[in-house]
Backbone as JSON, one array per atom type, in Angstrom:
{
  "sequence": "XXXXXXXXXXXXXXXXXXXXXXXXXXXXXXXXXXXXXXXXXXXXXXXXXXXXXXXXXXXXXXXXXXXXXXXXXXXXXXXXXXXXXXXXXXXXXXXXXXXXXXXXXXXXXXXXXXXXXXXXXXXXXXXXXXXXXXXXXXXXXXXXXXXXXXXXXXXXXXXXXXXXXXXXXXXXXXXXXXXXXXXXXXXXXXXXXXXXXXXXXXXXXXXXXXXXXXXXXXXXXXXXXXXXXXXXXXXXXXXXXXXXXXXXXXXXXXXXXXXXXXXXXXXXXXXXXXXXXXXXXXXXXXXXXXX",
  "N": [[128.99, 124.32, 83.66], [127.13, 121.76, 81.9], [124.32, 119.24, 83.15], [124.62, 116.7, 81.94], [127.33, 116.66, 81.21], [128.8, 116.96, 83.39], [128.11, 114.16, 84.39], [129.54, 112.47, 82.89], [131.85, 113.08, 83.61], [131.82, 112.33, 86.32], [131.63, 109.9, 86.03], [133.53, 108.72, 84.59], [135.39, 109.59, 86.65], [134.91, 107.82, 88.75], [135.8, 105.18, 87.87], [138.43, 105.43, 87.26], [139.08, 105.23, 89.59], [138.5, 102.76, 90.18], [136.08, 102.36, 91.25], [132.89, 100.92, 91.38], [130.01, 101.97, 89.44], [127.62, 102.1, 90.14], [127.72, 103.4, 92.89], [127.91, 106.2, 92.33], [126.48, 109.67, 93.35], [122.54, 109.41, 92.43], [120.49, 111.89, 91.17], [117.2, 112.88, 91.01], [114.38, 114.46, 89.63], [111.27, 114.99, 90.7], [107.51, 115.38, 90.21], [106.83, 117.38, 91.73], [108.96, 119.15, 91.17], [110.55, 118.89, 92.78], [114.32, 118.31, 93.44], [115.66, 115.3, 94.03], [118.03, 113.71, 96.05], [120.32, 110.76, 95.78], [122.29, 108.51, 97.33], [122.92, 106.18, 96.66], [121.65, 103.33, 94.86], [118.02, 102.36, 95.67], [117.3, 99.74, 97.92], [115.1, 99.27, 99.79], [112.16, 100.15, 99.5], [109.32, 102.04, 100.06], [106.1, 102.1, 98.72], [103.55, 104.41, 98.42], [101.11, 104.58, 96.46], [98.85, 102.77, 94.3], [99.59, 102.66, 91.38], [102.0, 103.21, 91.23], [103.31, 101.6, 93.07], [102.8, 99.29, 91.13], [104.11, 99.82, 89.03], [106.9, 99.53, 89.71], [107.31, 96.94, 89.95], [106.66, 96.29, 87.92], [108.85, 96.82, 86.52], [110.37, 94.99, 87.31], [110.95, 95.07, 89.92], [109.94, 94.16, 92.57], [111.01, 92.88, 94.57], [112.14, 94.75, 96.03], [110.44, 96.39, 97.28], [109.31, 97.07, 100.58], [107.0, 98.0, 102.21], [103.8, 99.07, 101.66], [100.61, 101.08, 100.77], [97.41, 100.78, 101.98], [95.77, 100.09, 99.44], [97.43, 99.31, 97.35], [97.56, 96.19, 95.9], [98.32, 94.47, 93.82], [101.05, 93.25, 91.89], [100.06, 90.05, 92.96], [102.08, 89.54, 95.11], [102.73, 91.74, 96.73], [100.66, 92.07, 98.17], [101.5, 90.43, 100.36], [103.07, 92.45, 102.24], [103.79, 94.77, 104.52], [101.21, 96.95, 105.35], [100.13, 100.05, 105.14], [98.3, 102.11, 105.63], [96.45, 104.87, 104.07], [97.29, 106.11, 101.21], [96.94, 109.17, 101.2], [97.13, 109.88, 103.76], [99.36, 108.04, 105.56], [100.28, 105.83, 107.95], [102.77, 107.27, 109.75], [104.86, 106.82, 111.46], [104.84, 103.99, 110.9], [105.97, 104.03, 108.58], [108.46, 105.11, 109.01], [109.26, 103.07, 110.72], [110.08, 101.24, 109.05], [112.53, 101.74, 107.87], [112.99, 103.22, 105.35], [114.91, 103.67, 102.21], [113.86, 105.1, 100.04], [110.85, 106.67, 99.85], [107.62, 106.57, 97.76], [105.22, 108.47, 96.67], [102.55, 110.22, 96.4], [101.92, 113.27, 94.56], [99.89, 114.78, 95.63], [99.82, 114.36, 98.02], [99.44, 114.93, 101.41], [101.27, 113.99, 103.22], [103.99, 113.96, 102.56], [105.64, 116.14, 103.24], [106.09, 115.99, 105.86], [107.28, 113.69, 106.24], [109.75, 114.1, 105.08], [110.5, 116.1, 106.72], [111.29, 114.32, 108.54], [113.69, 112.98, 107.75], [113.69, 111.5, 105.52], [114.02, 110.15, 102.43], [111.95, 111.35, 99.73], [110.14, 110.61, 96.99], [107.88, 112.46, 94.8], [105.36, 111.2, 92.76], [103.46, 111.32, 90.1], [101.25, 109.72, 88.03], [99.26, 110.89, 85.45], [97.92, 111.1, 82.97], [98.65, 109.56, 79.65], [101.35, 110.21, 78.78], [102.13, 111.16, 81.16], [102.49, 108.59, 82.25], [104.4, 107.23, 80.71], [106.75, 108.76, 81.21], [106.73, 108.86, 84.39], [107.21, 106.08, 84.35], [110.05, 105.96, 83.23], [111.38, 107.43, 85.08], [111.22, 106.02, 87.34], [112.37, 103.81, 86.11], [115.16, 104.9, 86.42], [115.77, 105.33, 88.88], [115.91, 102.89, 89.85], [117.73, 101.75, 88.48], [117.34, 99.99, 86.18], [117.96, 98.33, 83.24], [117.01, 99.26, 79.86], [114.28, 100.6, 80.22], [112.64, 101.02, 78.19], [111.32, 98.71, 77.25], [109.04, 98.04, 78.67], [107.31, 100.49, 78.18], [106.97, 100.03, 75.85], [105.56, 97.66, 75.13], [103.38, 98.07, 76.32], [102.31, 99.85, 74.94], [102.07, 98.3, 72.46], [99.85, 96.61, 73.2], [97.48, 98.04, 73.23], [97.54, 99.48, 71.11], [96.49, 97.04, 69.77], [94.32, 96.34, 71.26], [92.66, 98.13, 70.19], [92.99, 97.61, 67.34], [90.88, 95.39, 67.5], [88.42, 96.41, 67.47], [85.24, 96.61, 65.81], [84.78, 98.11, 62.83], [82.14, 99.71, 63.2], [82.01, 100.18, 65.75], [83.46, 101.97, 66.36], [82.01, 104.75, 66.36], [80.69, 104.84, 68.49], [79.25, 106.5, 71.49], [80.49, 107.34, 74.5], [79.91, 107.16, 78.07], [82.07, 107.68, 81.06], [81.62, 106.39, 84.31], [83.9, 107.22, 87.24], [83.72, 107.59, 89.79], [81.68, 107.82, 92.73], [79.66, 110.85, 93.1], [78.34, 112.32, 90.71], [81.77, 111.38, 89.47], [83.14, 111.77, 86.45], [85.08, 110.15, 83.78], [87.28, 112.65, 81.98], [87.99, 113.68, 78.84], [90.47, 114.15, 79.09], [91.63, 112.68, 80.58], [93.76, 109.97, 81.7], [92.17, 107.57, 81.54], [90.45, 108.53, 79.63], [92.11, 109.34, 77.63], [92.79, 106.6, 76.77], [90.47, 105.61, 75.9], [90.03, 107.52, 73.71], [92.1, 106.67, 71.8], [91.3, 103.81, 71.35], [89.21, 104.77, 69.55], [86.49, 105.92, 70.12], [83.75, 108.1, 71.25], [83.91, 110.41, 73.56], [81.72, 111.56, 76.33], [82.08, 113.62, 77.73], [83.69, 116.57, 77.33], [87.04, 118.19, 76.62], [86.86, 120.76, 77.95], [85.72, 120.29, 80.36], [87.68, 119.56, 82.14], [90.21, 116.81, 83.27], [88.62, 114.74, 85.57], [85.77, 115.7, 85.97], [83.5, 116.79, 88.19], [79.77, 115.57, 87.65], [76.73, 116.71, 86.9], [74.01, 115.01, 87.2], [72.03, 115.18, 84.84], [73.34, 116.32, 82.91], [74.46, 114.44, 81.45], [71.86, 112.89, 81.09], [70.98, 114.71, 78.83], [73.19, 114.42, 76.72], [72.73, 111.83, 76.52], [74.14, 108.85, 76.08], [75.85, 106.44, 74.05], [76.82, 104.21, 75.39], [77.24, 102.87, 78.78], [80.06, 103.03, 80.89], [80.73, 101.5, 84.3], [81.71, 101.21, 87.6], [81.15, 98.6, 89.89], [80.66, 99.42, 92.36], [79.08, 101.65, 92.33], [77.13, 101.22, 90.7], [74.64, 100.89, 91.57], [71.08, 101.21, 91.57], [70.87, 103.48, 89.27], [68.74, 103.72, 87.27], [67.14, 105.15, 89.07], [68.38, 107.72, 89.39], [67.8, 111.28, 88.42], [66.0, 111.36, 85.68], [67.31, 109.3, 84.21], [66.11, 107.02, 83.44], [65.36, 106.85, 81.53], [66.96, 106.88, 79.61], [68.92, 105.84, 76.4], [71.04, 103.87, 77.12], [70.63, 102.44, 78.92], [67.87, 101.32, 79.0], [68.42, 99.52, 76.96], [70.21, 97.86, 77.92], [72.88, 98.44, 77.4], [75.24, 98.88, 79.38], [78.34, 98.66, 81.08], [79.06, 97.04, 83.63], [81.63, 97.03, 85.76], [83.65, 94.7, 87.74], [85.33, 94.94, 90.81], [87.94, 93.94, 90.75], [88.53, 94.57, 88.2], [88.11, 97.14, 87.87], [90.12, 98.39, 89.47], [92.33, 97.84, 87.41], [91.47, 99.59, 85.4], [91.46, 101.92, 86.51], [94.11, 102.77, 87.24], [97.03, 104.26, 86.21], [99.47, 102.61, 84.85], [101.2, 99.77, 84.28], [99.65, 98.24, 83.69], [98.1, 98.94, 81.46], [97.55, 98.13, 79.02], [95.81, 96.12, 79.62], [93.65, 97.27, 80.61], [93.03, 98.65, 78.46], [91.9, 96.35, 76.72], [90.01, 95.97, 78.59], [87.97, 97.77, 78.27], [87.76, 98.01, 75.29], [86.39, 95.39, 75.2], [83.76, 96.16, 76.27], [83.2, 98.04, 74.37], [82.75, 96.37, 72.13], [80.8, 94.71, 72.77], [78.79, 96.0, 73.7], [78.33, 98.53, 72.04], [77.88, 100.55, 69.29], [77.21, 98.77, 65.98]],
  "CA": [[128.89, 122.58, 83.1], [125.76, 121.12, 82.11], [123.99, 117.9, 83.96], [125.2, 115.73, 80.93], [128.84, 116.91, 81.15], [129.19, 116.57, 85.06], [127.48, 112.85, 84.92], [130.19, 111.86, 82.33], [133.18, 113.02, 84.21], [131.9, 111.64, 87.72], [131.65, 108.19, 85.77], [134.94, 108.34, 84.47], [136.37, 109.35, 87.99], [134.74, 106.53, 89.38], [136.32, 104.39, 86.54], [139.36, 105.64, 87.45], [139.51, 104.96, 90.99], [138.22, 101.78, 90.61], [134.93, 102.01, 91.97], [131.76, 100.85, 90.56], [129.1, 103.08, 88.83], [126.44, 102.45, 90.85], [128.1, 104.11, 93.69], [127.81, 107.42, 92.22], [124.81, 109.67, 93.62], [121.68, 109.85, 91.6], [119.64, 113.31, 91.27], [115.86, 112.64, 90.35], [113.46, 115.43, 89.67], [110.13, 114.53, 90.84], [106.57, 116.07, 89.95], [106.62, 118.92, 92.54], [109.94, 120.15, 90.73], [111.88, 118.89, 93.62], [115.21, 117.42, 93.14], [115.75, 114.27, 95.17], [119.77, 112.9, 95.5], [120.19, 109.42, 96.48], [123.59, 108.39, 97.42], [123.14, 104.47, 96.05], [120.2, 102.76, 94.38], [117.46, 102.27, 96.92], [117.08, 98.7, 98.14], [114.19, 99.17, 100.72], [111.49, 101.07, 99.06], [107.82, 101.9, 100.48], [105.18, 102.71, 97.6], [102.29, 104.72, 99.05], [100.46, 104.78, 95.19], [99.08, 101.67, 93.63], [100.3, 102.83, 90.13], [103.88, 103.5, 91.3], [103.7, 100.02, 93.04], [102.64, 98.09, 90.23], [105.31, 100.06, 88.08], [108.24, 99.17, 90.6], [107.04, 95.39, 90.17], [106.57, 95.86, 86.04], [110.3, 97.05, 86.04], [111.18, 93.6, 87.9], [112.11, 95.34, 91.55], [109.37, 94.02, 93.42], [111.63, 92.35, 96.12], [112.62, 95.86, 97.17], [109.13, 96.75, 98.25], [109.31, 96.84, 102.0], [105.65, 98.13, 102.54], [102.81, 99.67, 100.78], [99.56, 101.77, 101.28], [96.41, 99.84, 101.7], [94.91, 99.79, 98.41], [98.17, 98.39, 96.67], [96.74, 94.97, 95.97], [99.06, 93.94, 92.64], [101.2, 91.9, 91.3], [100.14, 89.2, 94.28], [103.19, 89.33, 96.25], [102.66, 92.97, 97.49], [99.71, 91.53, 99.42], [102.15, 90.07, 101.96], [104.09, 93.47, 102.61], [103.1, 95.52, 105.68], [100.43, 97.87, 104.97], [100.95, 101.45, 106.02], [97.31, 103.39, 105.73], [96.15, 105.31, 102.88], [98.06, 107.29, 100.27], [97.09, 110.44, 101.54], [97.07, 109.75, 105.09], [99.83, 106.92, 105.59], [101.02, 106.01, 109.17], [104.09, 108.01, 109.64], [105.44, 106.01, 112.23], [104.89, 102.79, 110.32], [106.67, 103.95, 107.38], [109.52, 105.47, 110.14], [109.93, 101.86, 111.47], [110.57, 100.11, 108.11], [114.03, 102.09, 107.36], [112.94, 103.11, 103.59], [115.88, 104.23, 101.79], [112.99, 106.14, 99.56], [109.18, 106.66, 99.65], [107.02, 106.94, 96.76], [104.24, 109.01, 97.05], [101.44, 110.64, 95.16], [102.17, 114.78, 94.62], [98.51, 115.19, 96.34], [99.6, 113.73, 99.64], [100.21, 116.1, 102.43], [102.13, 113.54, 104.05], [105.27, 114.03, 102.03], [106.65, 117.24, 103.52], [106.46, 115.48, 107.24], [108.31, 112.59, 105.93], [110.99, 114.64, 104.58], [111.02, 116.47, 107.97], [111.81, 113.37, 109.71], [114.87, 112.76, 107.36], [113.2, 110.37, 104.65], [114.0, 110.88, 101.11], [110.48, 111.21, 99.33], [110.09, 111.05, 95.41], [106.58, 112.41, 94.74], [104.97, 111.22, 91.1], [101.37, 110.8, 90.05], [100.68, 110.01, 86.46], [97.46, 111.32, 85.2], [97.85, 110.93, 81.57], [99.22, 108.44, 78.97], [102.24, 111.09, 78.51], [102.72, 110.81, 82.61], [102.89, 106.94, 82.54], [105.52, 106.75, 80.2], [107.68, 109.59, 82.07], [106.93, 108.15, 85.28], [108.0, 104.82, 83.96], [111.13, 106.27, 82.98], [112.14, 108.34, 86.44], [111.47, 104.6, 88.06], [113.79, 102.82, 85.93], [116.17, 105.54, 86.61], [115.78, 105.4, 90.07], [116.1, 101.43, 89.94], [118.86, 101.28, 87.43], [116.62, 98.94, 85.08], [118.5, 98.71, 81.69], [116.4, 99.15, 78.57], [113.25, 100.29, 80.4], [111.59, 101.74, 77.41], [110.7, 97.46, 76.69], [107.98, 98.21, 79.23], [106.09, 101.0, 77.38], [106.51, 99.52, 74.46], [104.81, 96.38, 75.51], [101.8, 98.56, 77.35], [101.74, 100.48, 73.38], [101.78, 97.16, 71.4], [98.72, 96.24, 73.76], [96.55, 99.41, 73.32], [97.16, 99.29, 69.67], [96.41, 95.51, 69.93], [92.85, 96.52, 71.8], [92.14, 99.22, 69.05], [92.66, 96.91, 66.3], [89.94, 94.45, 67.68], [87.0, 96.47, 67.64], [84.82, 96.68, 64.43], [84.6, 99.6, 62.19], [81.22, 100.5, 63.59], [81.5, 100.43, 67.37], [84.24, 103.36, 66.72], [81.36, 105.89, 66.58], [79.88, 104.66, 69.91], [79.55, 107.8, 72.51], [80.5, 106.74, 75.62], [80.37, 107.95, 79.39], [82.72, 106.67, 81.92], [81.88, 107.15, 85.53], [84.89, 106.76, 88.09], [83.49, 107.69, 91.19], [80.72, 108.64, 93.25], [79.64, 112.12, 93.1], [79.0, 111.18, 90.2], [82.99, 112.05, 89.04], [83.36, 111.12, 85.24], [86.76, 110.44, 83.23], [87.43, 113.26, 80.95], [89.28, 113.2, 77.64], [92.56, 114.64, 79.08], [92.66, 111.81, 81.82], [94.25, 108.71, 81.21], [91.04, 106.6, 80.83], [90.03, 109.45, 78.4], [92.96, 109.33, 76.35], [92.61, 105.25, 76.32], [89.13, 105.93, 74.74], [90.28, 108.01, 72.49], [93.13, 105.46, 71.22], [90.19, 103.26, 70.79], [88.53, 105.35, 68.31], [85.25, 106.15, 70.5], [83.78, 109.51, 71.44], [83.75, 110.67, 75.27], [80.56, 112.59, 75.81], [82.79, 114.52, 78.53], [84.63, 117.29, 76.63], [88.21, 118.56, 77.22], [86.55, 122.06, 78.53], [85.53, 119.92, 81.91], [88.7, 118.66, 82.88], [90.27, 115.27, 83.8], [87.75, 114.02, 86.24], [84.44, 116.59, 86.45], [81.75, 116.08, 88.94], [79.13, 115.54, 86.75], [75.23, 116.95, 86.94], [72.89, 113.77, 86.43], [71.36, 115.97, 83.75], [74.31, 116.31, 81.58], [74.07, 112.85, 80.97], [70.65, 112.74, 80.07], [71.21, 115.6, 77.41], [74.05, 113.68, 76.22], [72.01, 110.02, 75.86], [75.29, 108.41, 75.18], [75.25, 105.07, 73.3], [77.35, 103.07, 76.33], [77.26, 103.46, 80.16], [80.61, 102.51, 81.94], [80.49, 102.07, 85.63], [82.04, 100.43, 88.61], [79.87, 97.79, 90.16], [80.06, 99.93, 93.82], [78.23, 102.94, 91.88], [76.06, 101.12, 89.82], [73.27, 100.64, 92.12], [70.03, 102.64, 91.37], [70.97, 104.49, 87.89], [67.42, 104.18, 86.88], [66.51, 106.4, 89.96], [68.88, 109.04, 88.89], [67.13, 112.26, 87.64], [65.91, 111.46, 84.06], [68.3, 108.78, 83.68], [65.24, 105.81, 83.45], [64.92, 107.06, 79.73], [68.57, 106.44, 78.69], [68.88, 104.25, 75.69], [71.78, 103.03, 77.09], [69.74, 101.68, 80.34], [66.6, 100.7, 78.3], [68.61, 98.75, 75.75], [71.14, 97.01, 78.55], [74.47, 99.19, 76.98], [75.87, 99.26, 80.17], [79.26, 97.81, 81.17], [79.63, 97.26, 85.14], [83.19, 96.34, 86.09], [83.86, 94.64, 89.06], [86.24, 95.65, 91.73], [89.4, 93.97, 90.28], [88.61, 95.4, 87.05], [88.1, 98.74, 88.12], [91.06, 98.63, 89.65], [92.78, 97.88, 86.27], [91.12, 100.87, 84.69], [91.59, 103.25, 87.07], [95.76, 103.15, 87.78], [98.06, 104.74, 85.27], [100.66, 102.04, 84.96], [102.01, 98.67, 83.54], [98.47, 96.96, 83.13], [97.18, 99.91, 80.84], [97.19, 97.34, 77.94], [94.63, 95.2, 80.02], [92.86, 98.2, 80.74], [92.39, 99.09, 77.04], [91.2, 95.17, 76.29], [88.72, 95.64, 78.8], [87.27, 99.05, 77.62], [87.2, 97.25, 73.89], [85.53, 94.32, 74.87], [82.63, 96.33, 76.72], [82.54, 98.54, 73.26], [82.39, 95.66, 70.81], [79.66, 94.0, 73.11], [77.67, 97.41, 74.02], [78.23, 99.84, 71.63], [77.4, 100.61, 67.78], [78.33, 97.93, 65.23]],
  "C": [[127.59, 122.2, 83.31], [125.46, 120.0, 82.75], [125.11, 117.13, 82.84], [126.64, 115.43, 81.6], [129.14, 116.24, 82.73], [129.19, 114.92, 85.37], [128.51, 112.16, 84.11], [131.83, 111.95, 82.73], [133.32, 112.45, 85.66], [131.98, 110.2, 87.31], [133.11, 107.97, 85.29], [136.19, 108.49, 85.87], [136.48, 108.44, 88.37], [135.57, 105.11, 88.69], [138.15, 104.26, 87.05], [139.89, 105.13, 88.76], [139.12, 103.43, 91.18], [136.91, 101.29, 91.1], [133.74, 101.88, 90.93], [131.06, 102.19, 90.28], [127.98, 103.3, 89.56], [126.65, 103.07, 92.27], [128.15, 105.77, 93.76], [126.36, 108.19, 92.27], [124.01, 110.2, 92.36], [120.74, 110.86, 92.07], [118.36, 112.93, 90.46], [115.22, 114.18, 90.83], [111.93, 114.78, 89.69], [108.93, 115.55, 90.36], [106.07, 117.01, 90.68], [108.01, 119.85, 91.92], [110.85, 119.95, 91.55], [113.2, 118.07, 93.38], [115.78, 116.58, 94.21], [117.11, 113.42, 95.04], [119.61, 111.82, 96.53], [121.44, 108.92, 96.2], [123.87, 106.96, 96.64], [121.75, 104.03, 95.53], [119.6, 102.06, 95.47], [117.43, 100.6, 96.58], [116.06, 98.58, 98.99], [113.38, 100.48, 100.25], [109.92, 100.92, 99.52], [107.34, 102.84, 99.27], [103.98, 103.19, 98.54], [101.23, 105.01, 97.63], [100.38, 103.68, 94.64], [99.72, 101.69, 92.24], [101.7, 102.73, 90.16], [104.03, 102.38, 91.78], [103.71, 99.15, 91.94], [103.82, 98.39, 89.23], [106.87, 99.89, 88.75], [108.17, 97.49, 90.03], [107.19, 95.49, 88.52], [107.75, 96.01, 85.41], [110.9, 96.02, 86.81], [111.79, 94.27, 89.53], [111.37, 95.16, 92.6], [109.85, 93.92, 94.93], [112.25, 93.11, 96.66], [111.87, 96.74, 97.64], [109.51, 96.42, 99.52], [107.96, 97.16, 102.98], [105.09, 99.21, 101.4], [101.41, 100.3, 101.37], [98.26, 100.36, 100.93], [95.87, 99.31, 100.57], [95.93, 99.14, 97.3], [97.87, 96.84, 96.82], [97.28, 94.06, 94.64], [100.31, 94.15, 92.37], [100.81, 91.17, 93.15], [101.09, 89.44, 95.56], [103.22, 90.46, 96.69], [101.64, 92.97, 98.66], [100.33, 91.16, 100.75], [102.81, 90.95, 102.37], [103.06, 94.04, 103.66], [102.43, 96.69, 104.76], [100.49, 99.21, 105.4], [99.87, 102.56, 106.3], [97.11, 103.55, 104.56], [97.2, 106.23, 102.38], [98.28, 108.8, 100.92], [97.63, 110.47, 102.84], [98.08, 108.35, 105.78], [100.09, 107.22, 107.12], [102.44, 106.32, 109.18], [105.02, 107.08, 110.62], [105.79, 104.27, 111.58], [105.69, 102.44, 109.3], [108.33, 104.07, 108.11], [110.28, 103.8, 109.91], [110.44, 100.82, 110.45], [111.87, 100.89, 107.63], [114.12, 102.23, 105.81], [114.21, 103.81, 103.24], [115.4, 105.74, 100.66], [111.47, 105.76, 99.79], [108.62, 107.39, 98.69], [105.69, 107.05, 97.19], [103.33, 110.2, 95.9], [101.76, 112.55, 95.38], [100.78, 115.18, 95.43], [98.7, 114.74, 97.54], [100.59, 114.81, 100.29], [101.32, 115.49, 102.92], [103.71, 113.61, 103.96], [106.38, 115.29, 102.78], [106.81, 116.58, 104.98], [107.2, 114.27, 107.08], [109.53, 112.89, 105.71], [111.57, 115.17, 105.95], [111.58, 115.84, 108.56], [113.12, 112.7, 109.02], [115.11, 111.69, 106.21], [113.3, 111.02, 103.56], [112.56, 110.46, 100.3], [110.9, 112.04, 97.79], [108.8, 110.93, 95.19], [106.08, 112.21, 93.02], [103.84, 110.55, 91.39], [101.17, 110.99, 88.71], [99.3, 109.8, 86.31], [97.35, 110.98, 83.77], [98.74, 110.01, 81.04], [101.04, 108.85, 79.04], [102.87, 110.69, 79.96], [103.27, 109.24, 82.41], [103.93, 106.72, 82.0], [106.81, 107.82, 80.68], [108.12, 109.18, 83.33], [107.65, 106.53, 85.31], [109.75, 104.95, 83.95], [111.96, 107.01, 84.21], [112.26, 106.92, 87.1], [112.55, 103.68, 87.83], [114.96, 103.68, 86.14], [116.77, 104.9, 87.88], [116.3, 103.96, 90.58], [116.98, 101.1, 89.41], [118.45, 100.25, 86.77], [117.36, 99.38, 83.75], [117.08, 98.46, 80.85], [114.84, 99.33, 79.22], [111.98, 100.57, 79.53], [110.97, 100.33, 77.0], [109.09, 97.88, 77.19], [106.9, 98.79, 78.66], [106.1, 100.34, 76.42], [105.9, 98.13, 74.24], [103.42, 97.15, 75.99], [101.59, 99.34, 75.43], [101.08, 99.79, 72.62], [100.36, 96.59, 72.07], [97.63, 97.02, 73.68], [96.6, 99.17, 72.08], [96.59, 97.86, 69.15], [94.44, 95.92, 70.17], [92.3, 97.27, 70.47], [91.66, 98.5, 67.8], [91.52, 95.81, 66.3], [88.58, 94.98, 67.44], [86.42, 96.79, 66.08], [84.67, 97.79, 64.15], [83.41, 100.19, 63.0], [81.24, 100.59, 65.17], [82.84, 101.74, 67.61], [83.15, 104.67, 66.91], [80.45, 105.91, 67.71], [80.43, 106.21, 71.03], [79.33, 107.16, 73.94], [80.71, 107.5, 77.02], [80.7, 106.8, 80.46], [82.82, 107.12, 83.24], [83.16, 106.55, 86.54], [84.55, 106.67, 89.57], [82.32, 108.31, 91.97], [80.67, 110.06, 93.27], [78.65, 112.64, 92.22], [80.41, 112.16, 89.88], [82.91, 110.91, 87.37], [84.69, 111.32, 84.82], [86.49, 111.45, 81.98], [88.19, 113.08, 79.56], [90.34, 113.41, 78.23], [92.76, 113.72, 80.39], [92.77, 110.7, 81.27], [93.3, 107.78, 80.9], [90.35, 107.35, 79.61], [90.58, 108.86, 77.28], [92.74, 107.88, 75.83], [91.47, 105.38, 75.39], [89.07, 105.99, 73.52], [91.3, 107.13, 71.36], [92.38, 104.51, 70.87], [89.06, 103.34, 69.85], [87.06, 106.02, 68.59], [85.14, 107.2, 71.09], [83.27, 109.4, 73.14], [82.78, 111.77, 75.06], [81.32, 113.85, 77.05], [84.17, 115.38, 77.87], [85.84, 117.66, 77.33], [88.11, 119.8, 78.07], [86.2, 121.54, 80.37], [86.39, 119.41, 82.41], [88.93, 117.05, 82.86], [88.74, 114.57, 84.44], [86.56, 114.92, 86.94], [83.63, 115.81, 87.57], [80.61, 116.54, 87.87], [77.57, 115.74, 87.16], [74.53, 115.67, 86.22], [72.48, 114.6, 85.04], [71.69, 115.97, 82.62], [74.65, 115.25, 81.05], [72.88, 112.35, 80.27], [70.66, 113.59, 79.11], [72.24, 114.98, 76.7], [73.95, 112.41, 75.27], [73.36, 109.41, 75.3], [74.86, 106.74, 75.12], [75.74, 103.82, 74.54], [77.52, 103.65, 77.6], [78.44, 103.06, 80.66], [80.55, 102.71, 83.1], [81.35, 101.21, 86.45], [80.86, 100.23, 89.86], [79.37, 98.58, 92.23], [79.32, 101.21, 93.62], [77.05, 102.85, 91.11], [74.59, 100.75, 90.23], [72.44, 101.86, 92.09], [70.39, 103.73, 90.26], [69.92, 104.6, 87.57], [66.59, 105.31, 87.76], [67.02, 107.77, 89.56], [68.08, 109.98, 88.12], [66.81, 112.05, 86.17], [66.61, 110.13, 83.4], [67.32, 107.18, 83.06], [65.0, 105.77, 81.78], [66.23, 107.0, 78.95], [68.37, 105.85, 77.94], [69.8, 103.59, 76.45], [71.19, 102.01, 78.31], [68.77, 100.78, 79.63], [67.03, 99.74, 77.5], [69.96, 97.97, 76.4], [72.73, 97.64, 77.99], [74.64, 99.76, 78.16], [76.52, 98.19, 80.9], [79.36, 98.2, 82.79], [80.69, 96.34, 85.33], [83.05, 96.07, 87.15], [84.9, 94.81, 90.0], [87.73, 95.3, 91.35], [89.63, 94.67, 89.27], [88.79, 96.88, 87.17], [89.19, 99.15, 88.62], [92.19, 98.68, 88.55], [92.71, 99.1, 85.54], [91.46, 102.17, 84.93], [93.02, 103.94, 87.66], [96.19, 103.25, 86.38], [99.14, 104.0, 85.21], [100.84, 101.09, 84.15], [100.82, 97.89, 82.8], [97.64, 98.21, 82.36], [96.65, 99.27, 79.31], [96.01, 96.45, 78.42], [93.5, 96.01, 80.13], [92.26, 98.53, 78.95], [91.6, 97.76, 76.61], [89.95, 95.19, 76.92], [87.43, 96.75, 78.56], [87.32, 98.57, 75.83], [86.13, 96.34, 73.77], [84.33, 94.82, 75.4], [82.04, 97.01, 75.35], [82.06, 97.58, 72.38], [81.01, 94.94, 71.38], [78.47, 94.78, 73.3], [77.45, 98.16, 73.07], [78.13, 99.66, 69.84], [78.02, 99.54, 66.99], [77.56, 98.36, 63.87]]
}
């Protein structure tokens, strides 16, 4: 019997017995392919990835969060919650002390297995693309029993479309280099940020064959000679001292967008602030790109 019919029969049984539907067990499959069973909707949630924290709050369930990783800082109310260390290496003892019904964690975090070994429910989710954002939003909506979860995704999509329409036609031919971290690491076309650039109609100098977040040789950027450079303020010092970069048109002509720490958080977190990220990118392109 398939899962759909099984769920229908369980629901009918619950109604016949006078049980509320919310008491039915919920089975969710995470990004590891692991099925996690919850006997009731979670009321105490630990989130160890900022994008998941923001999605829980975007779905209206911020009040259920009891602890977060040290980088989860949006929305404002999560800053009052206990910080449990990094998402990759959280304090296991601190997580246990909060008695969470479920822990949300990145698939790349090795702490997941240890938390499960200690008896905690762990849901590993890690959105990397726009399709992942939609899928993860749906999974968390199921977890939280949020009605009409598509509204959040539709709002994000509408904001991205509006940002794309705001660009002048000439700006759409702009060639962009987006540096996401020291290394330097760049946003490739298959990353969440690369897909947003594509939705805005500009050209990413980092091709799909290089992967989502490749480590780039500075000479690669020199050869590509992008129209616009996008970079966070933490990594923006000394750009002209990189080998060959002094001759880049983007530096000579002041076509560099340096994003502050709060703006960088918006840009690198695939979640409910996707529309805001698109607006930041569009504003940069409109100001610094081709006309």
